[in-house]
N, C-alpha and C positions, 0 to 999 in steps of 0.2 A: 619710826619704823626701822627695823633692823636692816643692815646691808649685808652683802655677801661675806665680808670679813668677820662679822660678828655671829654668823649662823654656824652652829656646831652640829645641828641635826635638823632633819625635815620631819614633818608630820604627814603621814599618808592617810588616804581616805579609808574610813572603816567600812566594812561590808554591812554591819548592822549595829544597832545601839544596845541590844540586849545580849546578855551572856549566852542564852540558849541559842540564839541565831548565830552568834559568833562561833560556837562549837559546831553548829550545823554546817557553816561555811568551811570550817576547818576539815570536817569529815568529807565534804563534797570535793574540796580541792585535793585532799589526800587521795581519794579514790581516783580522781583524774590524773594526778601525778604518778600514781602507781601504774595506772593503765598505760600512760605514755612511756614510763620506764620499761614495762614489760613488752609492749609492742615494738618499740624501737630497739630494745635489747635483743629480741628474737630476730629482727631483720639484720642487725649487726652480726650476730653469731652465725646466722644462716649464710650470709654473704661471705664471711671470713672462712667458714669451715667447708662449704660446698664448692669444689673446684669448677663445677659447671657454671657457677655464678661469677667467675672471675673474668668478667667482660666489662667493657666501658660503661654500659648502661647501669650495671649493678655497682660498679666502682663509684659512679656519681651518686647513686642511691645511698651507698654507705656514707658518703660525705654529707648528704642531705640529712641522714639519720643523726649523725653526730651534731649537726647544727640544730636540729630540732630538740635533741636532748639538752644542749647547752641553753637554748632559748627558754625552754620551760623551766629549767633549773635556775635561771637567773631571776625569775619573778615569783614563781609559785611558792618555793620553800619559805621565803621571807614573809609572804602574805599568810601562809599557814602559821608560822611562828607568831606573828602579830595577833592573829585570831585566837590562838591557843593561850597566849600569855596576856591577852587583853591589853595590848599596847598598840600605838600607831607610829612609833618613832623609828627612824632610820638615820644613822649617822651621816654626816656630810661626806665623809670618805666612802661610805657604803653606797650612798646615792650616786656619787661620781662613778664608782665602779659599776654599778647597775646600769647606768646610762651608757657607759662605754661598751660593756659586754652586750647589751641588748641591741644597740645600733650595729655593732660589729657583726653579730650573728644574723640579724635580719637582712643587713646589706649583703653579706656573703651568701645568704640563702637566695636572694633575688638574682645575684650573678650566677649562682649555681643552677637555678631553675632555667636561666637563659641558656647555659651550656647544655643542660639536659635536653632542651628543645632542639638544639643544634645536633645533638647525638641522634635523636629520633629522625631528624631531617636527613642526615647522611645515611642512616641505616635503611630508610625506606626509599628515598629519592636517588641516592647514589650508592647502592649496596656494593658495587664492585670496587669502590674507592674507600670502603669503610675501614679496612685494616690499615690503609695508608694515612688517611686523615685523622684517625683516632687510634693511633698506636699507644702503647703503654706510656711512652715518654710524653706524647702530646696530651694525654689525659691527665697525667700528673702535673704538667705545666699549667693546664687550664684550671684544675682544682686549686693549685697553689695561687694562681692569679685571682680566683674568686675569694679565697681566704685573705690574701694580702690586700686586695682592694677594699674589702669590708673593714679590715683593721685600720687602713689609712683613712677612710672616710669617717669611721667612728672616732678616731683620734682628733681629726679636724673639728668634727661636730661637737664632741664633748669639751674640748679645750675652749672652743668659741662660746659654747653655752654657759659654762661656769666662769668665764671671764667677764660676763655681764654683771653689773651691779644689781643685786636683788633687793628691790624696794617694797615688794608686796608681801612681806612676811615669809613664813617657812611652811605654810600648809599647802601640800600638793594634792590636788583633786583627782587622785588616781590611786590604785592599790599598789603601784610601783612607781619609781621615778621615771617619768615619761617626759621627753623633751618639750612637747607642746604645753604641758602643764607647768613646767619650770619656767618657760618663756613668759607665762602669764605673771610670774612674780617679778620679772625684770622691769627696770625703769623704761618708760615708753620711748625715750630718746635712744636708749641703748638697744632696744629691740631690733632696730634697723641694722645693727652690726651683724646680726645672725642671718640676714637675708642672703648674703653671698654664699653661705653654706647651703641654704635651701636651693639657691639657683644652680648649685652643682648637683644636688641630690635629685631634684625633680626631673631635669633632662636625662640623667642617668637611668632613673626608674622608667621614664617614658621610652627611652631607647630600648631598654630591656623588654618592655611590654610589646612594643611594635616589632622587635626582632622575633619574639615568641609567636606573635600573631602571624607574621609573615611565614615563619617556619611551618606552622600548622596549616596554613592555607595551602602551601606546597605539599605538605604531607597528605592532607585529605584529598587533594586533586590526584596525587599518585595512587592512593589507596583505592579510590573510586574507579580508577582505570584498570585495576587488577582483575584478570579474568577469573581467578579462583575465589570462591566465596570463603573458603577456609583461610586463604591468605589474607583476605580483607578483615576477617574476624580477628586473626592473630595480630595484625597490624594495629587495629583499633584497641585491642586489649592492652597493648604496650603504650599507646598514646593517650587514651582517655583518662587513665588515672593521673598522669602528669598534668593534663589540661585542667582537671578538677582541682588539683592541688594549687596550681598557678592561679586559677580564677579566685579561689577562696582566699588565698594569702594576699595577692596584690590588691584585690578589690577592698578588703577590709583595712589593709595597711594604708593605702592611698586615701581612703575616706578619713581615717584617723588623723592623718597629717595634713590633708588639704581641705578638709571641710571648713566652710566659713564660720567665723565665731558666732554669727547670729543664731545658728542652730545648735550651738554647743550647750550641753548641760551635763552635770555630774553623772546622772544615770545613763545617758546616751554614751558619754565618753567611756564609762565603765564597761558597758555591753560591747562596744566596738573594740576596746582593748582586749577583752577576753576572747573575742572572735579572731583577732589576728595574732595574739601572743600565746594563747592557751589551747584553743581548738585545733589549729593545724598540726602542732606536734603530737597531739593525741590521736587524731583521726588519720594522719598520713599513713601510718603502718597498715591500717585497715583498708584504706583506699588502694594502696599499692599491692597488697596481697590478695585483695578480693578478686581481681581479674587477671592475676598473674599465676599461671599454673606452675611454672618452675619455682617461683618463690614459695608458693603454698606447699609444694612437695618438699622443698628443703626444710621448711619450718616444721612440717609434720614429722620428718625424720629426727628433728632435734628433741621432740617431746619424749618418745620412748627411750632415746639415748640418755637423756637427763634422768629419767626414771630409773633406768638400769644402774647408773652411777650412784644414785641415792641408795639403792638397795645394797650395792656393793659396800658402800661406806658404813651402812648399818651392820 
């Protein structure tokens, strides 16, 4: 059996065995990727160009959009290339880079979603202190902490994962290099060395989840006490999209990394991986813009502006 020092590439899980289905999967992933680029790109441009959206909530949304773009760009283009060129290989270096970037981005996203719940808590429960608690400097520091914490955790997790001797071959049962699937290739005795990293990650994710839960319990209590129905609807319109995004992302990611091996199967692992790595970056722009009038208005202004620029260039 090969060990980690002799492995120069990994073999990823194919989507289909026939050429026609491979091309179908390529077209499907291409459509999803273009939709994610378009949706997230519109939000990025709208927030950057519209001065009315230069607030803490939209600043954090801009950071979330960047993380979503990075997350889907880490996994989907390589999967599309493999389907198009009828190959399953990814280099050892490419696999390491993919693991690091993916853990970095999803970890930073979890931390950022926690910060966004704090933003909604302060805005609704302590509106008089909003400008003090969430000034521009504080927002920048919190966003930097989310990105930095994600990078640090990804570095620890990636270094520890690829320091394990790999005695189970080089076939990864996933369409991208995913840590749970790589750990299946490690020697059984060495697997325990990765437990300490998981013991850091699970409490961190749990703390984020319970902080988000606590924040929204307080938010909903405050909203239900509002005398104005219009005020309640406006508060719910800014909170519900974030709650939907958090629920979708955390539930699928935690299931992927914490599910017992007894219920693991290649098809189930593939579906769960798509749900937490591909679906959220694609649907997040739709979720956030669907109930947000300010964001919808800013995006609508971009479309005729872009059309006029194209006409001028012609």
